[in-house]
C-alpha positions in Angstrom: 28.2 -29.3 2.6 25.0 -29.1 1.2 22.5 -28.0 3.3 21.0 -31.5 4.5 24.4 -32.2 6.4 23.8 -28.7 7.4 20.6 -29.7 9.4 22.2 -33.0 10.8 25.0 -31.2 12.3 24.2 -29.2 15.5 24.7 -25.9 15.4 25.9 -23.3 17.6 23.8 -20.5 17.7 25.7 -16.8 17.9 24.5 -13.4 18.0 26.4 -10.6 17.1 25.1 -6.9 18.3 26.8 -4.2 16.6 26.5 -0.5 17.6 25.0 0.8 14.6 22.5 3.2 15.0 21.1 2.1 11.5 20.7 0.6 8.1 23.1 3.4 6.7 25.5 3.4 9.4 26.0 0.0 9.3 26.3 -0.6 5.6 28.8 2.5 5.7 30.9 1.6 8.5 30.6 -2.4 8.2 31.3 -2.8 4.7 34.8 -3.4 4.7 33.9 -6.8 7.0 31.4 -7.9 4.2 32.6 -10.0 1.0 30.4 -12.2 -1.0 31.5 -15.3 0.7 31.5 -14.1 3.9 32.1 -11.8 6.8 35.1 -11.2 9.6 34.0 -10.9 13.4 36.4 -9.6 15.9 35.8 -11.9 19.1 38.6 -12.4 22.0 37.5 -16.2 22.3 37.0 -17.1 18.4 35.1 -20.5 17.9 37.3 -23.5 16.3 38.0 -24.3 12.9 35.3 -25.9 11.0 32.5 -25.1 13.7 29.0 -24.4 12.4 27.4 -21.5 13.1 23.7 -20.3 13.2 23.8 -16.7 13.3 22.2 -13.3 13.7 24.1 -9.9 13.6 21.7 -6.9 15.5 22.2 -3.2 15.7 21.5 -0.7 18.1 17.5 -0.9 17.8 17.3 -4.3 17.8 16.5 -4.5 14.5 18.0 -7.7 12.4 20.6 -7.2 9.4 22.4 -10.6 9.1 21.3 -13.9 8.9 22.0 -17.4 8.4 24.6 -20.0 8.6 28.1 -20.4 8.4 31.2 -22.4 8.8 34.4 -20.5 11.2 37.2 -21.1 8.4 40.3 -19.4 9.6 40.7 -17.8 13.3 43.3 -15.7 14.5 44.0 -15.5 18.6 45.1 -11.8 20.8 48.5 -10.8 20.4 48.9 -12.1 16.8 50.8 -9.5 15.4 48.9 -9.3 11.7 45.6 -7.9 13.5 43.0 -8.1 16.3 41.3 -11.5 17.5 38.8 -12.8 15.7 37.2 -15.1 12.8 37.0 -15.3 9.5 33.3 -17.2 8.7 32.2 -18.5 5.3 28.5 -17.8 4.3 26.7 -21.4 4.0 23.1 -20.4 3.8 21.8 -16.7 3.7 18.2 -15.5 4.4 16.9 -13.4 0.9 17.3 -10.1 3.2 20.7 -10.8 4.2 21.7 -11.4 0.3 20.1 -8.0 -0.5 22.2 -6.3 2.0 25.2 -8.3 1.6 25.2 -7.6 -2.5 24.5 -4.1 -1.8 27.5 -3.6 0.8 30.3 -5.6 -1.2 30.3 -2.3 -3.4 30.4 -0.1 -0.9 33.8 -1.9 0.8 36.7 -4.2 0.0 36.1 -7.6 -0.3 37.4 -9.5 2.3 39.4 -13.0 2.1 38.0 -15.9 4.1 41.3 -17.2 4.2 43.7 -15.6 6.9 46.0 -13.0 5.9 49.8 -12.9 5.0 51.8 -11.2 7.5 52.2 -7.7 8.0 54.3 -5.3 9.2 53.3 -4.7 13.0 51.0 -1.9 14.0 48.8 -1.6 16.7 45.1 -2.2 16.5 44.2 1.7 17.3 46.6 3.3 15.2 45.1 0.7 12.3 41.3 1.8 13.4 42.3 5.0 13.0 43.7 5.0 9.5 40.5 2.6 8.1 37.6 4.5 9.6 38.7 8.6 10.1 35.5 10.3 11.4 31.7 9.8 10.9 32.7 6.5 9.6 34.0 8.1 6.4 35.5 4.8 4.0 39.0 3.8 4.7 40.3 3.1 1.4 38.9 2.9 -2.2 37.2 -0.3 -2.0 38.4 -3.7 -4.2 37.0 -4.8 -7.3 33.9 -6.1 -6.9 33.4 -10.1 -7.8 30.8 -10.2 -10.1 27.3 -12.4 -9.1 24.8 -14.6 -10.0 20.9 -14.0 -9.3 20.5 -15.4 -5.1 18.3 -18.0 -4.4 16.7 -17.6 -1.0 18.6 -20.2 1.3 20.7 -21.7 -1.0 24.4 -23.0 -0.4 26.2 -20.2 -1.8 30.0 -20.8 -2.6 33.1 -18.3 -1.2 34.8 -16.3 -4.4 38.5 -16.5 -4.8 40.6 -15.1 -1.5 41.8 -11.6 -1.5 44.4 -10.5 0.9 43.0 -8.2 3.0 43.4 -6.7 6.7 40.0 -7.1 8.0 39.4 -3.7 10.0 38.5 -3.0 14.0 35.2 -2.8 15.4 33.9 -3.2 18.7 31.3 -6.0 19.0 29.1 -7.5 21.7 29.0 -11.2 21.5 26.6 -13.4 22.9 26.4 -17.2 22.1 22.9 -18.4 23.0 21.7 -21.9 22.4 19.4 -22.5 19.7 15.7 -21.5 20.2 -27.2 -13.9 1.5 -27.6 -10.0 -0.1 -31.1 -8.8 0.3 -32.7 -8.1 -3.4 -33.7 -4.3 -4.3 -37.7 -4.2 -6.0 -38.5 -1.1 -7.8 -42.0 -0.8 -9.0 -42.9 1.9 -11.7 -46.6 3.8 -12.1 -46.4 4.4 -16.2 -48.7 7.2 -16.3 -48.0 9.7 -13.7 -44.4 9.5 -15.0 -46.1 9.7 -18.8 -48.0 12.6 -17.5 -45.1 14.5 -16.2 -42.4 13.7 -18.6 -41.1 17.2 -20.4 -41.0 17.6 -23.7 -38.0 16.9 -24.7 -35.2 19.2 -26.0 -33.1 19.6 -29.3 -30.2 18.0 -27.8 -28.3 16.1 -25.1 -30.1 13.7 -22.8 -33.5 14.3 -21.5 -33.1 13.7 -18.0 -36.7 13.0 -15.6 -36.5 14.2 -12.1 -36.0 11.5 -10.1 -39.1 9.0 -9.7 -40.8 9.2 -6.4 -41.7 6.7 -4.4 -45.2 7.1 -4.1 -45.5 6.8 -7.8 -43.5 3.2 -7.9 -46.7 0.7 -7.7 -47.8 -0.5 -10.9 -45.2 -3.0 -12.6 -43.1 -5.5 -10.8 -39.6 -5.5 -11.5 -37.2 -8.6 -10.5 -34.8 -7.3 -8.1 -31.6 -6.0 -9.7 -28.8 -8.7 -8.6 -31.3 -11.3 -10.2 -31.4 -9.7 -13.7 -28.1 -8.0 -14.4 -26.0 -10.6 -14.6 -26.5 -11.1 -18.4 -27.3 -7.3 -18.8 -25.0 -5.2 -17.1 -21.0 -6.1 -16.9 -17.7 -4.6 -17.3 -15.9 -4.1 -20.3 -14.0 -7.9 -20.5 -10.6 -7.9 -19.7 -8.4 -8.5 -23.4 -7.7 -12.4 -23.1 -4.2 -13.2 -21.3 -1.3 -13.4 -23.6 2.0 -15.8 -22.9 4.7 -13.4 -22.1 8.2 -14.2 -22.8 10.6 -15.7 -20.4 12.4 -12.6 -18.9 16.2 -12.6 -20.1 18.6 -11.3 -17.2 21.7 -9.8 -18.4 25.1 -9.7 -16.3 28.5 -8.4 -16.5 31.1 -7.2 -13.8 30.6 -4.7 -12.0 26.3 -5.9 -12.0 24.7 -4.0 -14.4 20.6 -2.9 -14.0 19.0 -6.1 -15.7 17.6 -6.0 -19.1 14.3 -7.9 -19.3 12.1 -8.5 -22.2 9.4 -6.8 -22.7 5.7 -8.7 -22.4 2.7 -7.8 -23.4 0.3 -5.9 -21.1 -2.5 -7.5 -21.3 -2.6 -9.6 -18.7 -0.3 -10.2 -14.9 3.3 -10.2 -15.1 4.7 -11.4 -11.9 1.3 -13.7 -11.4 0.3 -15.5 -14.2 0.7 -18.7 -13.3 -1.0 -18.6 -10.0 -4.0 -21.2 -9.8 -7.7 -19.4 -9.7 -9.6 -19.9 -6.7 -12.0 -23.1 -6.3 -14.4 -21.0 -4.0 -13.2 -23.9 -0.7 -11.5 -24.2 2.5 -10.9 -21.7 4.9 -11.6 -18.0 4.5 -8.8 -15.2 6.1 -9.3 -11.7 7.1 -6.2 -9.7 5.5 -5.8 -6.0 6.1 -4.2 -4.8 2.7 -2.7 -1.5 3.9 -0.5 1.5 2.7 2.5 0.3 4.2 1.9 -2.8 5.9 -0.6 -5.3 5.7 -1.2 -8.3 8.2 -3.2 -11.4 7.9 -5.2 -13.0 10.9 -7.3 -16.4 11.1 -10.3 -17.3 12.9 -9.4 -20.5 15.2 -11.6 -21.6 17.6 -14.1 -18.5 17.8 -10.8 -16.2 18.4 -9.2 -14.2 15.9 -5.1 -15.0 15.7 -2.8 -12.7 13.9 0.1 -14.6 11.9 3.5 -13.9 11.7 5.4 -13.4 8.5 8.4 -15.5 7.5 10.5 -12.9 8.9 8.6 -13.1 12.1 6.5 -9.9 11.8 3.3 -9.4 12.9 3.1 -6.9 9.6 4.7 -7.1 6.4 5.7 -3.9 4.3 3.1 -3.4 1.7 6.3 -3.2 -0.7 6.9 -4.3 -4.6 10.5 -4.5 -5.7 12.8 -5.9 -8.4 16.5 -6.5 -8.2 19.4 -4.8 -9.7 19.3 -8.8 -10.8 15.9 -9.4 -12.0 14.4 -11.1 -8.8 11.1 -9.7 -8.0 10.9 -8.9 -3.8 8.0 -8.5 -1.8 7.4 -7.6 2.3 10.7 -7.0 4.1 13.0 -8.3 1.1 11.7 -5.4 -1.0 12.1 -3.2 2.0 15.6 -3.8 2.5 16.4 -2.3 -0.8 14.3 0.2 -1.5 16.9 2.9 -0.3 19.4 2.5 -2.8 17.0 1.1 -5.6 13.6 3.4 -5.3 13.0 3.2 -9.1 12.1 -0.3 -9.1 10.6 0.1 -5.2 6.8 0.1 -6.0 4.6 1.2 -2.6 1.7 3.4 -1.5 0.0 1.2 -5.1 -3.3 1.8 -2.5 -3.8 5.3 -3.2 -3.8 4.6 -6.8 -5.4 1.6 -7.2 -8.7 1.6 -10.0 -8.0 4.9 -11.3 -8.1 6.1 -14.5 -4.1 7.1 -15.8 -5.6 10.4 -17.2 -6.9 11.8 -14.2 -6.3 14.7 -12.0 -5.6 12.6 -9.1 -2.9 10.5 -11.2 -1.2 13.0 -12.9 -0.1 15.1 -9.7 1.0 11.7 -8.1 2.9 10.3 -10.4 5.2 14.0 -10.8 6.1 13.2 -7.3 6.3 9.3 -7.0 10.0 8.3 -7.4 8.9 5.5 -9.7 7.1 5.6 -13.1 3.5 5.5 -13.3 2.4 5.0 -16.8 -0.9 3.8 -18.9 -1.9 -0.2 -18.4 -4.5 -2.2 -19.6 -8.0 0.3 -20.2 -6.2 3.0 -19.5 -5.7 2.7 -15.5 -2.8 3.9 -14.3 -0.4 1.1 -13.9 3.6 1.2 -12.7 6.9 0.0 -14.4 9.4 -2.8 -13.1 11.9 -3.5 -15.2 10.5 -2.9 -19.0 7.2 -4.2 -17.8 4.0 -2.6 -17.1 2.6 -3.9 -14.2 -0.9 -3.1 -13.0 -1.7 -1.5 -9.6 -3.9 -4.7 -8.9 -0.8 -7.2 -10.0 1.3 -5.4 -7.1 -1.6 -5.5 -4.5 -1.9 -9.5 -5.7 1.5 -10.2 -4.7 1.1 -8.6 -1.1 -2.2 -10.8 -1.0 -0.6 -13.8 -2.2 2.2 -13.5 0.5 -0.4 -13.0 3.2 -2.4 -16.6 1.4 1.3 -18.1 2.0 1.1 -17.1 5.3 -1.8 -18.6 6.0 -1.1 -21.5 3.8 2.2 -22.2 6.2 0.0 -21.6 9.5 -2.9 -23.7 8.7 -1.6 -26.3 7.0 -3.9 -26.5 4.0 -4.8 -24.7 0.4 -6.1 -21.0 1.3 -8.3 -19.4 -1.5 -10.6 -17.5 0.3 -10.1 -13.9 2.1 -12.5 -11.5 3.5 -10.2 -8.0 2.0 -10.6 -4.5 4.0 -10.6 -1.1 2.0 -10.8 2.5 3.1 -14.5 3.2 3.5 -14.2 6.2 1.3 -12.5 4.1 -1.4 -15.3 4.3 -4.9 -16.8 1.4 -6.6 -14.2 1.1 -9.4 -11.4 1.0 -6.4 -13.4 -1.8 -4.5 -13.6 -4.0 -8.2 -9.6 -3.5 -8.1 -9.3 -5.0 -4.8 -11.1 -8.1 -6.2 -9.2 -8.0 -9.2 -6.1 -7.7 -7.0 -7.7 -11.3 -4.9 -8.1 -13.1 -8.0 -5.0 -12.1 -9.3 -3.4 -14.0 -6.5 -5.6 -17.2 -6.1 -8.1 -15.7 -3.7 -11.8 -15.5 -4.1 -13.0 -12.2 -2.2 -15.4 -13.4 -0.2 -16.1 -9.6 0.8 -14.5 -6.0 0.6 -15.4 -4.8 4.2 -14.9 -1.5 5.0 -11.6 -1.0 7.7 -13.6 1.2 10.2 -16.5 -1.3 10.2 -13.6 -4.0 10.5 -12.1 -2.3 13.5 -15.5 -1.8 15.2 -16.1 -5.9 14.7 -12.7 -6.1 16.4 -13.9 -3.4 19.3 -17.1 -4.7 20.1 -18.3 -8.6 18.2 -19.8 -10.5 20.5 -19.8 -8.4 23.6 -23.1 -7.8 23.8 -22.3 -3.3 23.5 -25.2 -1.0 23.0 -23.1 2.4 22.5 -22.4 4.7 19.5 -18.7 4.7 18.7 -16.1 6.6 16.5 -13.5 5.2 14.6 -10.4 7.2 14.1 -8.5 5.2 11.4 -5.3 6.7 9.7 -2.9 5.1 8.7 -0.6 5.0 6.2 -1.9 6.7 3.4 -5.1 7.0 4.1 -7.8 8.3 6.3 -11.7 7.4 7.5 -13.8 8.5 10.4 -16.5 6.1 10.5 -19.6 6.7 13.2 -21.1 3.1 14.4 -24.3 2.5 16.4 -23.5 -0.4 18.0 -26.9 -2.6 20.1 -25.4 -6.4 20.5 -24.2 -7.9 16.9 -26.2 -5.2 15.0 -23.5 -2.7 13.4 -25.2 0.2 11.7 -23.0 2.7 9.8 -24.6 6.1 10.9 -21.8 8.3 8.9 -18.5 7.8 7.8 -15.5 10.7 6.1 -11.9 10.9 5.2 -9.2 11.4 2.9 -7.7 8.6 0.8 -4.5 11.2 0.1 -4.0 11.5 4.4 -1.5 9.4 6.5 1.3 8.4 7.7 3.5 9.0 4.9 2.1 12.5 4.7 3.4 12.9 8.1 7.0 11.2 7.0 6.8 14.4 4.2 6.6 17.1 6.8 9.3 15.6 9.0 12.0 15.4 5.7 11.2 19.1 5.1 12.2 19.8 8.7 15.2 17.8 8.6 16.2 19.2 5.2 16.3 22.5 6.2 18.1 21.4 9.6 21.1 20.5 6.5 20.8 23.7 4.9 20.8 26.0 7.9 24.0 24.2 9.1 25.7 23.8 5.4 24.3 27.1 4.4 23.5 25.6 0.7 20.0 23.9 -0.2 20.3 20.4 0.0 21.3 18.5 -3.8 21.8 15.0 -3.1 20.4 12.6 -5.9 17.2 10.5 -5.0 19.4 7.7 -3.0 20.3 10.3 -0.4 16.8 11.7 -0.3 15.3 8.4 0.6 17.9 7.8 3.3 16.6 10.9 4.6 12.7 10.0 4.4 14.0 6.4 6.3 15.6 8.6 9.5 12.1 10.7 9.2 9.9 7.8 9.4 12.2 6.5 12.1 11.8 9.5 13.8 8.4 9.8 13.6 8.0 6.3 15.4 10.5 6.8 18.1 9.0 10.2 19.3 5.9 8.6 20.1 7.2 7.3 23.0 10.4 9.4 24.0 10.7 13.4 23.8 14.1 13.7 21.5 15.6 11.6 18.8 18.9 12.2 17.4 19.7 12.0 13.4 22.9 11.7 11.9 23.2 10.7 8.2 26.8 10.6 7.3 27.8 11.5 3.3 24.3 12.4 2.4 25.9 14.6 -0.2 29.2 16.1 -1.4 30.4 19.9 -1.7 32.2 21.1 -4.8 35.2 20.3 -3.5 34.4 16.4 -2.9 34.1 17.2 0.8 31.2 14.4 2.6 28.4 16.4 3.8 26.5 14.6 6.8 23.2 15.5 8.2 23.7 15.5 12.2 20.7 17.2 14.3 18.3 16.6 17.2 14.4 16.9 16.8 12.3 16.6 19.8 9.0 15.9 20.0 7.1 19.6 20.4 8.9 20.5 17.1 7.6 17.4 15.0 3.9 18.3 16.5 4.5 21.8 15.5 5.3 21.0 11.6 2.1 17.4 12.1 -0.3 20.2 13.6 -2.0 21.2 10.5 -2.5 17.5 9.6 -4.3 16.2 12.8 -6.2 19.7 12.2 -7.6 17.9 8.9 -8.5 14.9 10.4 -10.6 16.6 13.2 -12.3 18.4 10.7 -12.9 15.4 8.9 -14.1 13.9 12.2 -16.8 17.1 13.0 -18.4 16.5 9.2 -18.9 12.9 10.4 -20.5 14.2 13.3 -22.6 16.7 11.3 -23.5 14.0 9.0 -24.8 11.8 12.0 -26.9 14.8 13.0 -25.0 13.9 16.5 -22.7 16.0 19.0 -19.5 15.0 20.3 -21.1 14.4 23.5 -23.0 11.7 22.1 -20.4 9.2 21.1 -19.6 6.8 23.7 -15.9 5.6 22.7 -13.5 6.4 20.0 -11.5 3.7 19.1 -8.0 4.0 17.6 -6.9 2.6 14.4 -3.2 2.9 12.2 -0.5 3.9 13.2 -0.3 7.3 13.4 -3.1 7.1 16.2 -0.4 6.4 18.6 1.3 10.0 18.2 0.2 11.4 21.4 -0.9 14.8 19.8 -3.5 13.0 18.5 -5.0 11.5 21.3 -4.6 15.0 23.2 -6.7 16.2 20.1 -9.2 13.6 20.4 -9.7 14.2 24.2 -9.9 17.8 23.8 -12.6 17.3 21.1 -14.6 14.8 23.3 -13.7 15.6 26.8 -12.8 11.6 27.1 -9.8 10.0 26.4 -9.7 7.3 23.2 -10.5 3.4 24.3 -6.9 1.8 24.3 -8.0 -1.9 24.1 -7.7 -2.6 20.8 -4.3 -2.9 19.1 -3.8 -0.3 16.0 -2.0 -2.2 13.8 -3.6 -5.3 14.1 -7.6 -4.3 14.8 -8.5 -4.2 10.7 -7.4 -7.8 10.3 -9.0 -9.3 12.9 -12.1 -7.6 12.5 -11.7 -9.3 8.6 -10.9 -12.4 10.5 -14.1 -12.3 12.9 -16.1 -11.6 9.1 -14.9 -15.0 7.4 -16.4 -16.6 10.3 -19.7 -15.5 9.0 -19.4 -16.3 5.4 -20.4 -19.9 5.3 -23.6 -19.8 8.4 -25.9 -18.3 9.3 -24.7 -15.7 12.1 -26.8 -13.3 14.0 -24.0 -10.6 12.9 -25.6 -7.5 10.7 -23.6 -4.8 9.1 -25.5 -2.0 8.1 -23.1 0.4 5.6 -23.6 3.5 4.0 -22.6 5.1 0.6 -19.3 7.0 0.9 -19.5 9.6 -1.9 -22.3 10.4 -3.8 -23.3 8.7 -7.0 -25.0 11.0 -9.9 -24.9 11.3 -13.2 -23.5 13.7 -16.0 -25.4 16.3 -17.7 -25.0 18.4 -21.1 -22.5 20.6 -19.7 -20.8 18.9 -17.1 -23.3 19.9 -14.5 -23.5 17.2 -12.2 -26.8 15.7 -10.9 -26.9 13.8 -7.9 -28.6 10.6 -7.5 -27.6 8.7 -4.3 -26.7 11.0 -1.9 -23.6 10.2 0.6 -23.9 8.0 3.8 -27.4 7.0 2.4 -27.8 2.9 4.0 -27.2 0.3 1.4 -28.3 -1.2 -0.2 -29.5 1.7 -1.7 -31.3 2.2 -5.4 -32.4 5.1 -7.3 -34.8 5.8 -10.4 -35.2 8.4 -13.1 -36.2 8.3 -16.5 -35.0 8.9 -20.1 -37.0 10.3 -23.3 -35.3 9.6 -26.7 -33.9 13.1 -28.2 -34.2 11.7 -32.2 -36.5 10.3 -34.3 -36.4 6.2 -34.4 -33.4 6.2 -32.2 -32.9 2.6 -30.7 -29.5 3.5 -28.5 -28.4 5.8 -25.4 -25.7 6.6 -22.8 -25.9 7.8 -19.4 -22.7 9.1 -18.1 -22.2 8.2 -14.1 -20.4 9.7 -11.6 -18.9 10.1 -7.9 -18.1 12.3 -5.9 -19.1 15.7 -3.7 -18.3 18.0 -6.7 -21.2 19.9 -8.6 -19.3 19.8 -11.8 -17.9 16.5 -13.3 -14.7 17.5 -14.4 -14.2 17.6 -10.4 -15.5 13.5 -9.6 -14.7 10.2 -10.7 -15.8 8.8 -13.6 -17.8 5.3 -12.6 -18.6 4.3 -16.3 -20.7 4.7 -18.7 -24.3 2.8 -19.4 -25.5 2.4 -22.6 -29.4 1.3 -22.9 -29.6 -0.5 -27.1 -32.5 -2.6 -28.3 -35.2 0.7 -28.0 -38.2 0.3 -29.8 -38.1 2.9 -32.7 -40.3 6.2 -32.9 -40.9 9.5 -33.0 -38.7 11.6 -30.8 -39.6 11.7 -26.9 -41.8 9.2 -27.5 -40.0 6.2 -26.5 -39.4 6.6 -22.2 -37.1 4.6 -20.3 -36.8 3.9 -16.3 -33.8 3.7 -15.3 -32.5 2.1 -12.0 -29.2 2.8 -10.3 -28.7 0.3 -7.6 -25.7 -0.3 -5.0 -25.7 -3.7 -3.0 -24.9 -3.9 0.5 -21.0 -4.0 -0.8 -21.2 -0.7 -2.2 -21.1 -2.8 -5.9 -23.4 -0.8 -8.4 -26.0 -2.3 -10.8 -28.3 -0.4 -13.7 -31.2 -1.8 -15.0 -33.3 -0.4 -17.9 -36.8 -1.1 -19.0 -39.1 0.6 -21.7 -42.0 2.1 -20.2 -44.6 1.3 -22.9 -43.1 -2.3 -23.4 -43.0 -2.7 -19.8 -40.0 -4.8 -21.0 -36.0 -4.7 -20.2 -33.8 -3.4 -22.4 -30.2 -4.3 -22.7 -27.9 -2.0 -20.4 -23.9 -2.6 -20.2 -21.7 -0.6 -18.1 -18.3 0.6 -19.4 -15.4 2.7 -18.6 -14.0 2.7 -21.8 -14.2 6.7 -22.4 -10.7 8.8 -22.0 -11.4 12.3 -20.3 -11.4 13.8 -23.4 -13.6 11.4 -24.6 -16.3 12.0 -21.6 -15.5 15.9 -22.0 -16.6 16.0 -25.6 -20.0 13.9 -25.0 -20.9 16.3 -22.5 -20.2 19.2 -23.9 -17.6 20.4 -21.0 -15.4 23.7 -22.2 -11.6 23.0 -21.7 -11.6 25.9 -19.6 -13.9 24.1 -17.3 -11.5 20.9 -17.7 -8.4 23.2 -17.0 -9.9 24.7 -13.6 -10.7 21.7 -12.1 -7.0 19.9 -13.0 -5.7 23.3 -11.4 -7.9 23.3 -8.5 -6.8 19.5 -7.5 -3.2 20.2 -8.6 -3.1 23.2 -5.8 -4.7 21.1 -3.4 -2.4 18.1 -3.2 0.8 20.5 -3.7 -0.7 22.4 -0.3 -1.3 18.9 1.2 2.4 17.6 0.2 4.5 20.5 1.2 7.8 21.4 0.1 9.2 17.7 -0.3 7.5 17.4 -3.4 9.3 19.7 -4.7 12.2 18.4 -4.0 11.2 15.4 -5.8 9.9 17.2 -8.7 13.1 18.8 -9.0 15.2 15.4 -9.1 13.8 13.2 -11.4 12.8 16.0 -13.9 9.0 15.8 -13.9 
């Protein structure tokens, strides 16, 4: 029966509610009821043969595990000696997430025939159940050989496999039948005489760096605003031309094996190569591109509205995965296969996007990641999916594409423009990476908006407020604390701070440690399970964290977590209280409060000067977070903003100002200090953090050699006194200088940041007052940077060790277990 015919006939809705407490328990205990082509449902009132059903299967927490269309193929009435009453369903359609789960389950249980089984010797239902299940949901018998299967296609008719006579097990089910339902420019003037008089004598080696040019001296030369001249002078290193990749070849044989994919060149997108570039027209949407979850919102009649995903959720998991059949999955479908296929499930890309592969941060994180982090284009961090090297920008682009498609479905028109949010503490290369991710998804990113600023817009835009507010944004992977002054529709950031390596996943890691300690205590041996087992523990730790924000105890039961030396399965069974969770997470919360106090100090304000505290991010729902903030500010946090949706709603509100004149004014600040690398590795600070944007700073250089026509300056971002502890932004090459004796040619260099924290550089030769060519590129490795600046190996190793120890301390013992498991 084809889909058109299925749609024409009226379907009977069937809701099956199971008592299983999680996906793991459902997979373990229900697998014997599932085949590739259908499933058995026990009921005293089976539907007539031929009845077409629109069915949903839910587990105890209300989570939907299966959904699709099926036909009643056979029935068994109560009292039949061959087994319990029920009906065999033949699958007609399954959504993607259900098919992934079915494919997983048929490797665990026998392939249940959709034809009625032959008569068996009579025995009671109770004895049959005891034989099949035993204690703790252990499998009843060795599974039969799985049928080979091909890559699945969403919502396509599925043909049942040849029947295999197996008696369906007994399950107690509750069944309900329901009815079917204009940026500012920056002018810099330079007084040539003043500068030349104060120019120090050139030194023999290295770069001669003047003091910054004082504002009082900038009077003589009229320089055109930076934004107007730089496009032809300052450019990033061009991306290599995209190469046409070969079509992937997926090899299959029973039983299913890892997909074999022909490797593609790494010069361009792998999965987004056919996306049409944005034409820069049409509606603008707001996207909260999160570490663990993302959300999309649109402005309708002046009001922001959160869009629902294809699966009916207001957020989508920021996960991209490749199935064993070589099919790409994004969002909920990717999360559904994450436990059993962790090496091909990419999450947390937001933490590493835009970073150099050989940076200390990436090296430390790669040791703990369950997927492979490799060097990609321009030596940026990338990941392995199958045999492909995929840029982290493309991983985020796939999530943005999912959001774009959600908006197109809701609006009914093509969407090619967006306002995308990022952490306030993002560096300049990371912000540029967000723009590249948008371009890969077919979106023109009209603005990269700081997440705390977006949340403040959701709180105060068009409310005519005059107050100071603190945005406490504790999300899945990052933490931001931002203090803003609201004066009607003027939103001025006074100070910002945070940690791009502190979020919900770090809380999860602490809870994983807690659970594994319980396991070791109970079984008197340390946990030694595989990566799938560890993923199961991580999954239940996240559920426990969420549940204990609402209640005070949580029961954990993970059957067959690993096997002992005699082949006996070892379970994890324990009860965890809210107080125990708060005890292990207290140190992480204290770190966020320290960042909050640093922000107050930078803004020269006291806690009592803050009028409201806005909570953003799922982790802000933790009761201990609210208690600690109330203790610090002597007032409870504001509860009017949805913590999961505020950032996307604020981005949607800002999107309404892109194409028209608005009374909205945003004044942001520099998140981290911008400075220069000096010989020996010293960091010369130019633009201090929390300087209002746009911002510029000028400094002078002099040639070091006779007839020198080219000079180079290294630019870094961070707070360390040595460049080895900061992030390399790029090298500015100044060329086309007039020839002359050493020290006779002086250049004024102006470094500027626009309202979106995008870096611009301009250089002028003093004597002729002419602009000289300057280009900004990031082509150097850390070794090359160290060589050019004369940084000693000991200093580099010290910085790497310090960063590594810091990350180890933050992560806890969980990462040590990962490192042991993965051999890295």
